[in-house]
mmJSON file of the N, C-alpha and C atoms, coordinates in Angstrom:
{"data_MODEL":{"atom_site":{
"group_PDB":["ATOM","ATOM","ATOM","ATOM","ATOM","ATOM","ATOM","ATOM","ATOM","ATOM","ATOM","ATOM","ATOM","ATOM","ATOM","ATOM","ATOM","ATOM","ATOM","ATOM","ATOM","ATOM","ATOM","ATOM","ATOM","ATOM","ATOM","ATOM","ATOM","ATOM","ATOM","ATOM","ATOM","ATOM","ATOM","ATOM","ATOM","ATOM","ATOM","ATOM","ATOM","ATOM","ATOM","ATOM","ATOM","ATOM","ATOM","ATOM","ATOM","ATOM","ATOM","ATOM","ATOM","ATOM","ATOM","ATOM","ATOM","ATOM","ATOM","ATOM","ATOM","ATOM","ATOM","ATOM","ATOM","ATOM","ATOM","ATOM","ATOM","ATOM","ATOM","ATOM","ATOM","ATOM","ATOM","ATOM","ATOM","ATOM","ATOM","ATOM","ATOM","ATOM","ATOM","ATOM","ATOM","ATOM","ATOM","ATOM","ATOM","ATOM","ATOM","ATOM","ATOM","ATOM","ATOM","ATOM","ATOM","ATOM","ATOM","ATOM","ATOM","ATOM","ATOM","ATOM","ATOM","ATOM","ATOM","ATOM","ATOM","ATOM","ATOM","ATOM","ATOM","ATOM","ATOM","ATOM","ATOM","ATOM","ATOM","ATOM","ATOM","ATOM","ATOM","ATOM","ATOM","ATOM","ATOM","ATOM","ATOM","ATOM","ATOM","ATOM","ATOM","ATOM","ATOM","ATOM","ATOM","ATOM","ATOM","ATOM","ATOM","ATOM","ATOM","ATOM","ATOM","ATOM","ATOM","ATOM","ATOM","ATOM","ATOM","ATOM","ATOM","ATOM","ATOM","ATOM","ATOM","ATOM","ATOM","ATOM","ATOM","ATOM","ATOM","ATOM","ATOM","ATOM","ATOM","ATOM","ATOM","ATOM","ATOM","ATOM","ATOM","ATOM","ATOM","ATOM","ATOM","ATOM","ATOM","ATOM","ATOM","ATOM","ATOM","ATOM","ATOM","ATOM","ATOM","ATOM","ATOM","ATOM","ATOM","ATOM","ATOM","ATOM","ATOM","ATOM","ATOM","ATOM","ATOM","ATOM","ATOM","ATOM","ATOM","ATOM","ATOM","ATOM","ATOM","ATOM","ATOM","ATOM","ATOM","ATOM","ATOM","ATOM","ATOM","ATOM","ATOM","ATOM","ATOM","ATOM","ATOM","ATOM","ATOM","ATOM","ATOM","ATOM","ATOM","ATOM","ATOM","ATOM","ATOM","ATOM","ATOM","ATOM","ATOM","ATOM","ATOM","ATOM","ATOM","ATOM"],
"id":[1,2,3,4,5,6,7,8,9,10,11,12,13,14,15,16,17,18,19,20,21,22,23,24,25,26,27,28,29,30,31,32,33,34,35,36,37,38,39,40,41,42,43,44,45,46,47,48,49,50,51,52,53,54,55,56,57,58,59,60,61,62,63,64,65,66,67,68,69,70,71,72,73,74,75,76,77,78,79,80,81,82,83,84,85,86,87,88,89,90,91,92,93,94,95,96,97,98,99,100,101,102,103,104,105,106,107,108,109,110,111,112,113,114,115,116,117,118,119,120,121,122,123,124,125,126,127,128,129,130,131,132,133,134,135,136,137,138,139,140,141,142,143,144,145,146,147,148,149,150,151,152,153,154,155,156,157,158,159,160,161,162,163,164,165,166,167,168,169,170,171,172,173,174,175,176,177,178,179,180,181,182,183,184,185,186,187,188,189,190,191,192,193,194,195,196,197,198,199,200,201,202,203,204,205,206,207,208,209,210,211,212,213,214,215,216,217,218,219,220,221,222,223,224,225,226,227,228,229,230,231,232,233,234,235,236,237,238,239,240],
"type_symbol":["N","C","C","N","C","C","N","C","C","N","C","C","N","C","C","N","C","C","N","C","C","N","C","C","N","C","C","N","C","C","N","C","C","N","C","C","N","C","C","N","C","C","N","C","C","N","C","C","N","C","C","N","C","C","N","C","C","N","C","C","N","C","C","N","C","C","N","C","C","N","C","C","N","C","C","N","C","C","N","C","C","N","C","C","N","C","C","N","C","C","N","C","C","N","C","C","N","C","C","N","C","C","N","C","C","N","C","C","N","C","C","N","C","C","N","C","C","N","C","C","N","C","C","N","C","C","N","C","C","N","C","C","N","C","C","N","C","C","N","C","C","N","C","C","N","C","C","N","C","C","N","C","C","N","C","C","N","C","C","N","C","C","N","C","C","N","C","C","N","C","C","N","C","C","N","C","C","N","C","C","N","C","C","N","C","C","N","C","C","N","C","C","N","C","C","N","C","C","N","C","C","N","C","C","N","C","C","N","C","C","N","C","C","N","C","C","N","C","C","N","C","C","N","C","C","N","C","C","N","C","C","N","C","C","N","C","C","N","C","C"],
"label_atom_id":["N","CA","C","N","CA","C","N","CA","C","N","CA","C","N","CA","C","N","CA","C","N","CA","C","N","CA","C","N","CA","C","N","CA","C","N","CA","C","N","CA","C","N","CA","C","N","CA","C","N","CA","C","N","CA","C","N","CA","C","N","CA","C","N","CA","C","N","CA","C","N","CA","C","N","CA","C","N","CA","C","N","CA","C","N","CA","C","N","CA","C","N","CA","C","N","CA","C","N","CA","C","N","CA","C","N","CA","C","N","CA","C","N","CA","C","N","CA","C","N","CA","C","N","CA","C","N","CA","C","N","CA","C","N","CA","C","N","CA","C","N","CA","C","N","CA","C","N","CA","C","N","CA","C","N","CA","C","N","CA","C","N","CA","C","N","CA","C","N","CA","C","N","CA","C","N","CA","C","N","CA","C","N","CA","C","N","CA","C","N","CA","C","N","CA","C","N","CA","C","N","CA","C","N","CA","C","N","CA","C","N","CA","C","N","CA","C","N","CA","C","N","CA","C","N","CA","C","N","CA","C","N","CA","C","N","CA","C","N","CA","C","N","CA","C","N","CA","C","N","CA","C","N","CA","C","N","CA","C","N","CA","C","N","CA","C","N","CA","C","N","CA","C","N","CA","C","N","CA","C"],
"label_alt_id":[null,null,null,null,null,null,null,null,null,null,null,null,null,null,null,null,null,null,null,null,null,null,null,null,null,null,null,null,null,null,null,null,null,null,null,null,null,null,null,null,null,null,null,null,null,null,null,null,null,null,null,null,null,null,null,null,null,null,null,null,null,null,null,null,null,null,null,null,null,null,null,null,null,null,null,null,null,null,null,null,null,null,null,null,null,null,null,null,null,null,null,null,null,null,null,null,null,null,null,null,null,null,null,null,null,null,null,null,null,null,null,null,null,null,null,null,null,null,null,null,null,null,null,null,null,null,null,null,null,null,null,null,null,null,null,null,null,null,null,null,null,null,null,null,null,null,null,null,null,null,null,null,null,null,null,null,null,null,null,null,null,null,null,null,null,null,null,null,null,null,null,null,null,null,null,null,null,null,null,null,null,null,null,null,null,null,null,null,null,null,null,null,null,null,null,null,null,null,null,null,null,null,null,null,null,null,null,null,null,null,null,null,null,null,null,null,null,null,null,null,null,null,null,null,null,null,null,null,null,null,null,null,null,null,null,null,null,null,null,null],
"label_comp_id":["UNK","UNK","UNK","UNK","UNK","UNK","UNK","UNK","UNK","UNK","UNK","UNK","UNK","UNK","UNK","UNK","UNK","UNK","UNK","UNK","UNK","UNK","UNK","UNK","UNK","UNK","UNK","UNK","UNK","UNK","UNK","UNK","UNK","UNK","UNK","UNK","UNK","UNK","UNK","UNK","UNK","UNK","UNK","UNK","UNK","UNK","UNK","UNK","UNK","UNK","UNK","UNK","UNK","UNK","UNK","UNK","UNK","UNK","UNK","UNK","UNK","UNK","UNK","UNK","UNK","UNK","UNK","UNK","UNK","UNK","UNK","UNK","UNK","UNK","UNK","UNK","UNK","UNK","UNK","UNK","UNK","UNK","UNK","UNK","UNK","UNK","UNK","UNK","UNK","UNK","UNK","UNK","UNK","UNK","UNK","UNK","UNK","UNK","UNK","UNK","UNK","UNK","UNK","UNK","UNK","UNK","UNK","UNK","UNK","UNK","UNK","UNK","UNK","UNK","UNK","UNK","UNK","UNK","UNK","UNK","UNK","UNK","UNK","UNK","UNK","UNK","UNK","UNK","UNK","UNK","UNK","UNK","UNK","UNK","UNK","UNK","UNK","UNK","UNK","UNK","UNK","UNK","UNK","UNK","UNK","UNK","UNK","UNK","UNK","UNK","UNK","UNK","UNK","UNK","UNK","UNK","UNK","UNK","UNK","UNK","UNK","UNK","UNK","UNK","UNK","UNK","UNK","UNK","UNK","UNK","UNK","UNK","UNK","UNK","UNK","UNK","UNK","UNK","UNK","UNK","UNK","UNK","UNK","UNK","UNK","UNK","UNK","UNK","UNK","UNK","UNK","UNK","UNK","UNK","UNK","UNK","UNK","UNK","UNK","UNK","UNK","UNK","UNK","UNK","UNK","UNK","UNK","UNK","UNK","UNK","UNK","UNK","UNK","UNK","UNK","UNK","UNK","UNK","UNK","UNK","UNK","UNK","UNK","UNK","UNK","UNK","UNK","UNK","UNK","UNK","UNK","UNK","UNK","UNK","UNK","UNK","UNK","UNK","UNK","UNK"],
"label_asym_id":["A","A","A","A","A","A","A","A","A","A","A","A","A","A","A","A","A","A","A","A","A","A","A","A","A","A","A","A","A","A","A","A","A","A","A","A","A","A","A","A","A","A","A","A","A","A","A","A","A","A","A","A","A","A","A","A","A","A","A","A","A","A","A","A","A","A","A","A","A","A","A","A","A","A","A","A","A","A","A","A","A","A","A","A","A","A","A","A","A","A","A","A","A","A","A","A","A","A","A","A","A","A","A","A","A","A","A","A","A","A","A","A","A","A","A","A","A","A","A","A","A","A","A","A","A","A","A","A","A","A","A","A","A","A","A","A","A","A","A","A","A","A","A","A","A","A","A","A","A","A","A","A","A","A","A","A","A","A","A","A","A","A","A","A","A","A","A","A","A","A","A","A","A","A","A","A","A","A","A","A","A","A","A","A","A","A","A","A","A","A","A","A","A","A","A","A","A","A","A","A","A","A","A","A","A","A","A","A","A","A","A","A","A","A","A","A","A","A","A","A","A","A","A","A","A","A","A","A","A","A","A","A","A","A","A","A","A","A","A","A"],
"label_entity_id":["1","1","1","1","1","1","1","1","1","1","1","1","1","1","1","1","1","1","1","1","1","1","1","1","1","1","1","1","1","1","1","1","1","1","1","1","1","1","1","1","1","1","1","1","1","1","1","1","1","1","1","1","1","1","1","1","1","1","1","1","1","1","1","1","1","1","1","1","1","1","1","1","1","1","1","1","1","1","1","1","1","1","1","1","1","1","1","1","1","1","1","1","1","1","1","1","1","1","1","1","1","1","1","1","1","1","1","1","1","1","1","1","1","1","1","1","1","1","1","1","1","1","1","1","1","1","1","1","1","1","1","1","1","1","1","1","1","1","1","1","1","1","1","1","1","1","1","1","1","1","1","1","1","1","1","1","1","1","1","1","1","1","1","1","1","1","1","1","1","1","1","1","1","1","1","1","1","1","1","1","1","1","1","1","1","1","1","1","1","1","1","1","1","1","1","1","1","1","1","1","1","1","1","1","1","1","1","1","1","1","1","1","1","1","1","1","1","1","1","1","1","1","1","1","1","1","1","1","1","1","1","1","1","1","1","1","1","1","1","1"],
"label_seq_id":[1,1,1,2,2,2,3,3,3,4,4,4,5,5,5,6,6,6,7,7,7,8,8,8,9,9,9,10,10,10,11,11,11,12,12,12,13,13,13,14,14,14,15,15,15,16,16,16,17,17,17,18,18,18,19,19,19,20,20,20,21,21,21,22,22,22,23,23,23,24,24,24,25,25,25,26,26,26,27,27,27,28,28,28,29,29,29,30,30,30,31,31,31,32,32,32,33,33,33,34,34,34,35,35,35,36,36,36,37,37,37,38,38,38,39,39,39,40,40,40,41,41,41,42,42,42,43,43,43,44,44,44,45,45,45,46,46,46,47,47,47,48,48,48,49,49,49,50,50,50,51,51,51,52,52,52,53,53,53,54,54,54,55,55,55,56,56,56,57,57,57,58,58,58,59,59,59,60,60,60,61,61,61,62,62,62,63,63,63,64,64,64,65,65,65,66,66,66,67,67,67,68,68,68,69,69,69,70,70,70,71,71,71,72,72,72,73,73,73,74,74,74,75,75,75,76,76,76,77,77,77,78,78,78,79,79,79,80,80,80],
"pdbx_PDB_ins_code":[null,null,null,null,null,null,null,null,null,null,null,null,null,null,null,null,null,null,null,null,null,null,null,null,null,null,null,null,null,null,null,null,null,null,null,null,null,null,null,null,null,null,null,null,null,null,null,null,null,null,null,null,null,null,null,null,null,null,null,null,null,null,null,null,null,null,null,null,null,null,null,null,null,null,null,null,null,null,null,null,null,null,null,null,null,null,null,null,null,null,null,null,null,null,null,null,null,null,null,null,null,null,null,null,null,null,null,null,null,null,null,null,null,null,null,null,null,null,null,null,null,null,null,null,null,null,null,null,null,null,null,null,null,null,null,null,null,null,null,null,null,null,null,null,null,null,null,null,null,null,null,null,null,null,null,null,null,null,null,null,null,null,null,null,null,null,null,null,null,null,null,null,null,null,null,null,null,null,null,null,null,null,null,null,null,null,null,null,null,null,null,null,null,null,null,null,null,null,null,null,null,null,null,null,null,null,null,null,null,null,null,null,null,null,null,null,null,null,null,null,null,null,null,null,null,null,null,null,null,null,null,null,null,null,null,null,null,null,null,null],
"Cartn_x":[-10.529,-9.283,-8.356,-7.653,-6.818,-5.379,-4.495,-3.112,-3.061,-2.173,-1.895,-2.959,-3.977,-4.93,-4.271,-4.638,-4.241,-5.159,-4.587,-5.36,-4.921,-5.783,-5.522,-5.343,-4.26,-3.998,-5.011,-5.574,-6.627,-6.116,-4.846,-4.334,-2.874,-2.452,-1.044,-0.192,1.003,2.005,3.324,3.446,4.593,5.939,5.991,7.251,7.69,6.783,7.086,7.056,6.865,6.788,5.573,4.519,3.297,2.178,1.306,0.179,-1.116,-2.192,-3.512,-3.682,-4.178,-4.341,-3.246,-2.119,-1.07,-1.609,-1.173,-1.649,-0.563,-0.95,-0.027,-0.605,0.211,-0.191,-0.17,-1.239,-1.282,-0.337,0.573,1.48,0.971,0.403,-0.071,-1.35,-2.281,-3.523,-3.411,-3.678,-3.609,-4.995,-5.25,-6.469,-7.751,-7.895,-9.116,-9.459,-8.431,-8.652,-8.645,-8.167,-8.079,-6.859,-5.841,-4.622,-3.997,-3.143,-2.522,-1.082,-0.209,1.133,1.048,1.371,1.189,2.516,2.846,4.054,3.677,4.416,4.261,5.531,5.376,6.529,6.429,7.587,7.598,7.091,6.896,6.427,7.462,8.734,9.776,10.014,9.192,9.263,10.148,10.706,11.537,10.636,10.902,10.085,10.341,9.271,9.343,9.109,8.134,7.788,7.0,7.187,6.339,5.801,4.494,3.854,2.785,2.66,1.535,0.462,-0.68,-1.751,-3.035,-3.794,-5.098,-6.116,-7.2,-8.211,-8.743,-8.879,-9.421,-8.41,-7.162,-6.136,-6.026,-6.67,-6.65,-8.053,-8.247,-9.513,-9.214,-10.164,-10.04,-10.061,-9.41,-9.501,-10.885,-11.329,-12.625,-12.39,-13.274,-13.106,-13.164,-13.708,-13.819,-12.586,-11.622,-10.453,-9.338,-8.548,-7.393,-6.162,-5.03,-3.803,-3.231,-2.537,-1.894,-0.437,0.34,1.765,2.163,3.046,3.707,5.145,6.033,7.456,7.906,8.292,8.721,10.029,10.865,12.114,11.789,10.814,10.421,9.801,9.083,8.51,9.619,10.702,11.83,12.433,12.605,13.187,12.295,10.979,10.035,10.049,10.325,10.308,11.545,12.633,13.87,13.939],
"Cartn_y":[-9.354,-9.312,-10.387,-11.049,-12.187,-12.001,-12.88,-12.854,-12.98,-12.222,-12.174,-11.444,-10.885,-10.031,-8.696,-8.109,-6.753,-5.797,-4.712,-3.691,-2.315,-1.329,0.045,0.893,1.648,2.552,3.693,4.029,5.037,6.427,6.555,7.856,7.993,9.236,9.497,9.173,8.661,8.426,9.005,10.345,10.993,10.573,10.269,9.838,8.468,7.738,6.41,6.397,7.586,7.712,6.991,6.871,6.208,7.232,7.017,7.921,7.128,7.796,7.185,6.693,5.48,4.876,3.883,3.913,2.915,1.528,0.549,-0.823,-1.657,-2.409,-3.288,-4.683,-5.583,-6.973,-7.269,-7.838,-8.225,-9.4,-9.246,-10.325,-11.08,-10.335,-10.923,-10.223,-10.985,-10.444,-10.555,-9.451,-9.432,-9.219,-9.866,-9.632,-9.745,-10.833,-11.056,-9.884,-9.29,-8.229,-6.826,-6.652,-5.306,-4.553,-5.296,-4.692,-5.662,-5.106,-5.896,-5.448,-6.4,-6.065,-6.089,-4.954,-4.786,-4.398,-5.052,-4.715,-3.948,-2.871,-2.062,-2.219,-2.527,-2.789,-1.981,-1.8,-1.195,-2.219,-1.778,-2.708,-3.768,-3.526,-4.535,-5.414,-5.237,-6.108,-5.633,-4.421,-3.884,-3.39,-3.862,-3.469,-1.998,-1.237,0.175,0.307,-0.445,-0.343,-1.571,-1.939,-2.927,-2.225,-2.064,-1.289,-2.101,-1.89,-2.435,-1.358,-1.676,-0.705,-1.18,-0.243,-0.555,-0.736,-1.41,-1.753,-0.523,0.605,1.798,2.456,2.032,2.629,1.955,0.805,0.088,-0.403,-0.683,-1.278,-2.29,-3.163,-4.146,-3.442,-4.052,-3.527,-3.843,-3.027,-3.236,-3.781,-4.62,-5.228,-4.196,-3.034,-1.987,-1.081,-1.29,-0.409,-0.877,0.087,-0.194,0.361,-0.346,0.115,1.288,2.148,3.311,3.317,4.259,4.292,5.689,5.756,7.004,6.66,7.594,7.349,7.89,7.028,7.478,8.245,7.996,8.753,10.207,10.43,11.791,12.495,11.757,12.325,12.824,12.026,12.44,13.73,13.854,15.051,16.272,16.073,17.183,17.608,16.687,16.972,17.73,17.698,18.347,19.795],
"Cartn_z":[4.51,3.782,4.348,3.461,3.836,3.352,3.862,3.403,1.892,1.284,-0.158,-0.97,-0.321,-1.028,-1.344,-2.474,-2.79,-2.053,-1.534,-0.839,-1.313,-1.087,-1.486,-0.228,-0.176,0.938,0.898,2.046,2.133,2.514,2.893,3.327,2.931,2.723,2.439,3.662,3.403,4.445,3.931,3.926,3.299,3.881,5.159,5.766,5.252,4.594,4.046,2.515,1.903,0.443,-0.135,0.654,0.198,0.086,-0.904,-1.128,-1.16,-0.79,-0.91,-2.339,-2.485,-3.798,-4.139,-3.405,-3.646,-3.311,-4.085,-3.924,-3.252,-2.237,-1.531,-1.395,-0.867,-0.65,0.84,1.355,2.767,2.984,3.939,4.315,5.539,6.48,7.736,8.168,8.698,9.256,10.775,11.476,12.938,13.538,14.666,15.444,14.65,13.894,13.118,12.201,11.593,10.614,11.171,12.39,12.963,12.45,12.026,11.48,10.481,9.634,8.572,8.364,8.103,7.635,6.113,5.484,4.041,3.408,2.296,1.549,0.293,0.047,-1.152,-1.975,-3.26,-4.128,-5.421,-6.081,-7.41,-8.418,-9.64,-10.678,-11.008,-10.649,-10.889,-9.67,-8.624,-7.463,-6.325,-6.424,-5.336,-4.209,-2.998,-1.852,-1.506,-1.393,-1.002,0.499,1.009,2.432,2.853,4.102,4.766,5.997,6.034,7.095,7.799,9.103,9.855,9.866,9.28,9.094,9.745,10.274,10.844,9.731,10.053,9.049,8.317,8.998,8.337,7.385,7.424,6.564,5.198,5.023,3.752,3.42,2.154,1.725,0.631,0.397,-0.678,-2.026,-3.021,-4.38,-4.933,-5.878,-6.518,-7.926,-8.388,-9.707,-10.831,-10.573,-11.592,-11.666,-10.768,-10.71,-11.634,-12.087,-12.926,-12.207,-12.316,-11.677,-12.46,-11.761,-12.349,-11.895,-12.395,-12.071,-11.625,-10.629,-10.249,-9.909,-10.082,-9.892,-8.536,-7.617,-6.296,-6.371,-7.396,-7.565,-7.891,-8.785,-9.122,-7.918,-7.087,-5.883,-4.959,-4.809,-3.975,-4.499,-5.811,-6.405,-6.154,-6.229,-5.986,-4.528,-3.6,-2.174,-1.718,-2.497,-2.04,-2.427],
"occupancy":[1.0,1.0,1.0,1.0,1.0,1.0,1.0,1.0,1.0,1.0,1.0,1.0,1.0,1.0,1.0,1.0,1.0,1.0,1.0,1.0,1.0,1.0,1.0,1.0,1.0,1.0,1.0,1.0,1.0,1.0,1.0,1.0,1.0,1.0,1.0,1.0,1.0,1.0,1.0,1.0,1.0,1.0,1.0,1.0,1.0,1.0,1.0,1.0,1.0,1.0,1.0,1.0,1.0,1.0,1.0,1.0,1.0,1.0,1.0,1.0,1.0,1.0,1.0,1.0,1.0,1.0,1.0,1.0,1.0,1.0,1.0,1.0,1.0,1.0,1.0,1.0,1.0,1.0,1.0,1.0,1.0,1.0,1.0,1.0,1.0,1.0,1.0,1.0,1.0,1.0,1.0,1.0,1.0,1.0,1.0,1.0,1.0,1.0,1.0,1.0,1.0,1.0,1.0,1.0,1.0,1.0,1.0,1.0,1.0,1.0,1.0,1.0,1.0,1.0,1.0,1.0,1.0,1.0,1.0,1.0,1.0,1.0,1.0,1.0,1.0,1.0,1.0,1.0,1.0,1.0,1.0,1.0,1.0,1.0,1.0,1.0,1.0,1.0,1.0,1.0,1.0,1.0,1.0,1.0,1.0,1.0,1.0,1.0,1.0,1.0,1.0,1.0,1.0,1.0,1.0,1.0,1.0,1.0,1.0,1.0,1.0,1.0,1.0,1.0,1.0,1.0,1.0,1.0,1.0,1.0,1.0,1.0,1.0,1.0,1.0,1.0,1.0,1.0,1.0,1.0,1.0,1.0,1.0,1.0,1.0,1.0,1.0,1.0,1.0,1.0,1.0,1.0,1.0,1.0,1.0,1.0,1.0,1.0,1.0,1.0,1.0,1.0,1.0,1.0,1.0,1.0,1.0,1.0,1.0,1.0,1.0,1.0,1.0,1.0,1.0,1.0,1.0,1.0,1.0,1.0,1.0,1.0,1.0,1.0,1.0,1.0,1.0,1.0,1.0,1.0,1.0,1.0,1.0,1.0,1.0,1.0,1.0,1.0,1.0,1.0],
"B_iso_or_equiv":[0.0,0.0,0.0,0.0,0.0,0.0,0.0,0.0,0.0,0.0,0.0,0.0,0.0,0.0,0.0,0.0,0.0,0.0,0.0,0.0,0.0,0.0,0.0,0.0,0.0,0.0,0.0,0.0,0.0,0.0,0.0,0.0,0.0,0.0,0.0,0.0,0.0,0.0,0.0,0.0,0.0,0.0,0.0,0.0,0.0,0.0,0.0,0.0,0.0,0.0,0.0,0.0,0.0,0.0,0.0,0.0,0.0,0.0,0.0,0.0,0.0,0.0,0.0,0.0,0.0,0.0,0.0,0.0,0.0,0.0,0.0,0.0,0.0,0.0,0.0,0.0,0.0,0.0,0.0,0.0,0.0,0.0,0.0,0.0,0.0,0.0,0.0,0.0,0.0,0.0,0.0,0.0,0.0,0.0,0.0,0.0,0.0,0.0,0.0,0.0,0.0,0.0,0.0,0.0,0.0,0.0,0.0,0.0,0.0,0.0,0.0,0.0,0.0,0.0,0.0,0.0,0.0,0.0,0.0,0.0,0.0,0.0,0.0,0.0,0.0,0.0,0.0,0.0,0.0,0.0,0.0,0.0,0.0,0.0,0.0,0.0,0.0,0.0,0.0,0.0,0.0,0.0,0.0,0.0,0.0,0.0,0.0,0.0,0.0,0.0,0.0,0.0,0.0,0.0,0.0,0.0,0.0,0.0,0.0,0.0,0.0,0.0,0.0,0.0,0.0,0.0,0.0,0.0,0.0,0.0,0.0,0.0,0.0,0.0,0.0,0.0,0.0,0.0,0.0,0.0,0.0,0.0,0.0,0.0,0.0,0.0,0.0,0.0,0.0,0.0,0.0,0.0,0.0,0.0,0.0,0.0,0.0,0.0,0.0,0.0,0.0,0.0,0.0,0.0,0.0,0.0,0.0,0.0,0.0,0.0,0.0,0.0,0.0,0.0,0.0,0.0,0.0,0.0,0.0,0.0,0.0,0.0,0.0,0.0,0.0,0.0,0.0,0.0,0.0,0.0,0.0,0.0,0.0,0.0,0.0,0.0,0.0,0.0,0.0,0.0],
"pdbx_formal_charge":[null,null,null,null,null,null,null,null,null,null,null,null,null,null,null,null,null,null,null,null,null,null,null,null,null,null,null,null,null,null,null,null,null,null,null,null,null,null,null,null,null,null,null,null,null,null,null,null,null,null,null,null,null,null,null,null,null,null,null,null,null,null,null,null,null,null,null,null,null,null,null,null,null,null,null,null,null,null,null,null,null,null,null,null,null,null,null,null,null,null,null,null,null,null,null,null,null,null,null,null,null,null,null,null,null,null,null,null,null,null,null,null,null,null,null,null,null,null,null,null,null,null,null,null,null,null,null,null,null,null,null,null,null,null,null,null,null,null,null,null,null,null,null,null,null,null,null,null,null,null,null,null,null,null,null,null,null,null,null,null,null,null,null,null,null,null,null,null,null,null,null,null,null,null,null,null,null,null,null,null,null,null,null,null,null,null,null,null,null,null,null,null,null,null,null,null,null,null,null,null,null,null,null,null,null,null,null,null,null,null,null,null,null,null,null,null,null,null,null,null,null,null,null,null,null,null,null,null,null,null,null,null,null,null,null,null,null,null,null,null],
"auth_seq_id":[1,1,1,2,2,2,3,3,3,4,4,4,5,5,5,6,6,6,7,7,7,8,8,8,9,9,9,10,10,10,11,11,11,12,12,12,13,13,13,14,14,14,15,15,15,16,16,16,17,17,17,18,18,18,19,19,19,20,20,20,21,21,21,22,22,22,23,23,23,24,24,24,25,25,25,26,26,26,27,27,27,28,28,28,29,29,29,30,30,30,31,31,31,32,32,32,33,33,33,34,34,34,35,35,35,36,36,36,37,37,37,38,38,38,39,39,39,40,40,40,41,41,41,42,42,42,43,43,43,44,44,44,45,45,45,46,46,46,47,47,47,48,48,48,49,49,49,50,50,50,51,51,51,52,52,52,53,53,53,54,54,54,55,55,55,56,56,56,57,57,57,58,58,58,59,59,59,60,60,60,61,61,61,62,62,62,63,63,63,64,64,64,65,65,65,66,66,66,67,67,67,68,68,68,69,69,69,70,70,70,71,71,71,72,72,72,73,73,73,74,74,74,75,75,75,76,76,76,77,77,77,78,78,78,79,79,79,80,80,80],
"auth_comp_id":["UNK","UNK","UNK","UNK","UNK","UNK","UNK","UNK","UNK","UNK","UNK","UNK","UNK","UNK","UNK","UNK","UNK","UNK","UNK","UNK","UNK","UNK","UNK","UNK","UNK","UNK","UNK","UNK","UNK","UNK","UNK","UNK","UNK","UNK","UNK","UNK","UNK","UNK","UNK","UNK","UNK","UNK","UNK","UNK","UNK","UNK","UNK","UNK","UNK","UNK","UNK","UNK","UNK","UNK","UNK","UNK","UNK","UNK","UNK","UNK","UNK","UNK","UNK","UNK","UNK","UNK","UNK","UNK","UNK","UNK","UNK","UNK","UNK","UNK","UNK","UNK","UNK","UNK","UNK","UNK","UNK","UNK","UNK","UNK","UNK","UNK","UNK","UNK","UNK","UNK","UNK","UNK","UNK","UNK","UNK","UNK","UNK","UNK","UNK","UNK","UNK","UNK","UNK","UNK","UNK","UNK","UNK","UNK","UNK","UNK","UNK","UNK","UNK","UNK","UNK","UNK","UNK","UNK","UNK","UNK","UNK","UNK","UNK","UNK","UNK","UNK","UNK","UNK","UNK","UNK","UNK","UNK","UNK","UNK","UNK","UNK","UNK","UNK","UNK","UNK","UNK","UNK","UNK","UNK","UNK","UNK","UNK","UNK","UNK","UNK","UNK","UNK","UNK","UNK","UNK","UNK","UNK","UNK","UNK","UNK","UNK","UNK","UNK","UNK","UNK","UNK","UNK","UNK","UNK","UNK","UNK","UNK","UNK","UNK","UNK","UNK","UNK","UNK","UNK","UNK","UNK","UNK","UNK","UNK","UNK","UNK","UNK","UNK","UNK","UNK","UNK","UNK","UNK","UNK","UNK","UNK","UNK","UNK","UNK","UNK","UNK","UNK","UNK","UNK","UNK","UNK","UNK","UNK","UNK","UNK","UNK","UNK","UNK","UNK","UNK","UNK","UNK","UNK","UNK","UNK","UNK","UNK","UNK","UNK","UNK","UNK","UNK","UNK","UNK","UNK","UNK","UNK","UNK","UNK","UNK","UNK","UNK","UNK","UNK","UNK"],
"auth_asym_id":["A","A","A","A","A","A","A","A","A","A","A","A","A","A","A","A","A","A","A","A","A","A","A","A","A","A","A","A","A","A","A","A","A","A","A","A","A","A","A","A","A","A","A","A","A","A","A","A","A","A","A","A","A","A","A","A","A","A","A","A","A","A","A","A","A","A","A","A","A","A","A","A","A","A","A","A","A","A","A","A","A","A","A","A","A","A","A","A","A","A","A","A","A","A","A","A","A","A","A","A","A","A","A","A","A","A","A","A","A","A","A","A","A","A","A","A","A","A","A","A","A","A","A","A","A","A","A","A","A","A","A","A","A","A","A","A","A","A","A","A","A","A","A","A","A","A","A","A","A","A","A","A","A","A","A","A","A","A","A","A","A","A","A","A","A","A","A","A","A","A","A","A","A","A","A","A","A","A","A","A","A","A","A","A","A","A","A","A","A","A","A","A","A","A","A","A","A","A","A","A","A","A","A","A","A","A","A","A","A","A","A","A","A","A","A","A","A","A","A","A","A","A","A","A","A","A","A","A","A","A","A","A","A","A","A","A","A","A","A","A"],
"auth_atom_id":["N","CA","C","N","CA","C","N","CA","C","N","CA","C","N","CA","C","N","CA","C","N","CA","C","N","CA","C","N","CA","C","N","CA","C","N","CA","C","N","CA","C","N","CA","C","N","CA","C","N","CA","C","N","CA","C","N","CA","C","N","CA","C","N","CA","C","N","CA","C","N","CA","C","N","CA","C","N","CA","C","N","CA","C","N","CA","C","N","CA","C","N","CA","C","N","CA","C","N","CA","C","N","CA","C","N","CA","C","N","CA","C","N","CA","C","N","CA","C","N","CA","C","N","CA","C","N","CA","C","N","CA","C","N","CA","C","N","CA","C","N","CA","C","N","CA","C","N","CA","C","N","CA","C","N","CA","C","N","CA","C","N","CA","C","N","CA","C","N","CA","C","N","CA","C","N","CA","C","N","CA","C","N","CA","C","N","CA","C","N","CA","C","N","CA","C","N","CA","C","N","CA","C","N","CA","C","N","CA","C","N","CA","C","N","CA","C","N","CA","C","N","CA","C","N","CA","C","N","CA","C","N","CA","C","N","CA","C","N","CA","C","N","CA","C","N","CA","C","N","CA","C","N","CA","C","N","CA","C","N","CA","C","N","CA","C","N","CA","C","N","CA","C","N","CA","C","N","CA","C"],
"pdbx_PDB_model_num":[1,1,1,1,1,1,1,1,1,1,1,1,1,1,1,1,1,1,1,1,1,1,1,1,1,1,1,1,1,1,1,1,1,1,1,1,1,1,1,1,1,1,1,1,1,1,1,1,1,1,1,1,1,1,1,1,1,1,1,1,1,1,1,1,1,1,1,1,1,1,1,1,1,1,1,1,1,1,1,1,1,1,1,1,1,1,1,1,1,1,1,1,1,1,1,1,1,1,1,1,1,1,1,1,1,1,1,1,1,1,1,1,1,1,1,1,1,1,1,1,1,1,1,1,1,1,1,1,1,1,1,1,1,1,1,1,1,1,1,1,1,1,1,1,1,1,1,1,1,1,1,1,1,1,1,1,1,1,1,1,1,1,1,1,1,1,1,1,1,1,1,1,1,1,1,1,1,1,1,1,1,1,1,1,1,1,1,1,1,1,1,1,1,1,1,1,1,1,1,1,1,1,1,1,1,1,1,1,1,1,1,1,1,1,1,1,1,1,1,1,1,1,1,1,1,1,1,1,1,1,1,1,1,1,1,1,1,1,1,1]
}}}
């Protein structure tokens, strides 16, 4: 995985409002791919989170996958 590749989060991160399956963009590769700085954004380009993740926490996207949508605002309302 390289800088600017899309990746898929492999685990929920409720404290960051991220869920397994969320798609992010690699900003930085650390230690020959042992960790990555990944940005997660809304469909309008608003940054939700920038996280440093270990290699096992993300995976490459597959050509057979299709993007989906979930509303983080609705998630906040459900959590309260």
